[in-house]
N, C-alpha and C positions, 0 to 999 in steps of 0.2 A: 504494500500500500504506500501511496505517495501523498504527501501534504501539498496543497496548492492554495496560495493566497488568491481570493476572488474579489477582494475590494476592501475598502474601509467600512467599518461598522456604521459610521455616521452617514454613509451614502445610501444605506438601505432604508426604505420607508418603513415606518412602524405605525400601524400594521401594514404589511405588504408582502410582496413576493417578487422574486427575480428568477428567471430560468436561464441558466448558464450552460455553456459547453466547456468542459474541462477534459482535455485529452480524449475527445471523442465521446465522452459520457455526458449526457444531458442530465442536469441536476436542478431540481426546484428548491430554491432557498426561501424560507418563510421567516418573517419576523413578526412577533406579536408580544406586546408589553415588554419589549427589550430582549425576549428569548428567541434564539434562532433554532430552527429545525431544518433539516434537508433530506430530500428523498430522490431516488432515481426517478426520472421523468417517464416512468413506464407503469401503466396500470396492470395489476396482476390478472385482470379479467381477460383482456385481449391485446395487451401491449400498447394501448393508446397513450397519447401525450397528456397524462393525468394532471401534471403540474401546470398546464396551460389553461385549465378549466376555470370556471367561476368559483370564487370564494364566497360562501354563504354562511349565515348563522346556522348552527346545528338545530334541527327540530327535535324537541324532546317532549315526551308525554308526561303530563303532570298527573300524579296519583294522590288520591285521598288516603287517609290513614287506614281505611279498609281495603286499599289496593284497587278501588274502582277508578276509572279514568275521569279526569277533570278536563280533558281535552289536550290539545297540543299547543306548544308555544316555542318561539325562537329563543335559543340560549343567549344570555347576555355576555357570556365569557368563553364560549366554545365555537370554533368555526370549522367548516368542512371544505374540502376542495372537491369539485365535481368533475369527473372525467368527461371531456367533451364528446367522446364517442358513444358511450352507452349510459351515462348518468350515474355511475357508481360513485359513492361518496366516501371520503376518508377524512378522519380527524387530522388537522394540520399539526397538532401538538404531538400525536402518537403514531400517525400513519395507519391506524386501525380503521377497517370498514365499519360503518355504523351498525350493520346488521349481523356481521360475523367476525368475531375476534380472530378467526383462523385466516382471514384474508386481510393482508396489510401491504402497505407500500414498503419498499426496501429502503431502510434508513441509510443515510450517509453521515458519518461522523462529522460534526461541525463544531468549531470553537472560535472565540474571539481572543486573539493574542496580541497584546500591545496595540489594540485598536484595529487590527487586521482581522477579517473574517477568513478562516482557514477551513477547507474541507479536506477530508482524507479520502482519496479516490479508491473505489472498490477495485479489487484485483481482477475482477471479471464479471461478466453478466451471465445470468442463467441462460443455458443454451436455448430454451424456448423463446426467450426475449430476443436473443441475437438472431435466431432464425426468423422470427416475425418481422424484425426490423429490416432484414435482408430480403423479405418477400418469399421465403421458402414455400413452395406450392403445397407441401404436405401439411402445413399449418392451416387450420380453419378452411378446409377445402369446400365446406358447405356454403361458404360465403362467396365462392368464386363460380362463374358460369360452368355448368357441367359437374360441379362438386356434389358430393353425396353427404358424407358425415365428417365432422371435424376430427382432426387427429387428436389422439389423447396426449395432452401435455404432461410431461414429467416434471415434478417439482424437484428442485435442487436447492440445497442449503446455501 
């Protein structure tokens, strides 16, 4: 892994986001209340550019003490990023999908050192993501003319 300075902390909007390319890896950098988080710009659903989606307040269900629903409301302190391809939502603080804790964005280590924002580049990308970015015809063949069923994607750590 390699550390790369991507800018001065003061140059990043708060709240806000910047999508950068570092050594061929697109990374979404988020800042909220002075805290930085970063994720690979790849949706785990179908490899869409998730970090380029809309940032919205998280929708939460309010519950009464007896656990009955009081309706839904926007969170005052939690935000989600919405993948522009299929609408999957992920918490920008944790990378977790709102509906499934097993689905999450791939975090990129980030730190502020002497006023510089530094990311630690991942050593590689999951092969499924690399194939999808390169347009491998075996991935998601049902979405292509003449395709039948999508290939089974393998999960890699």
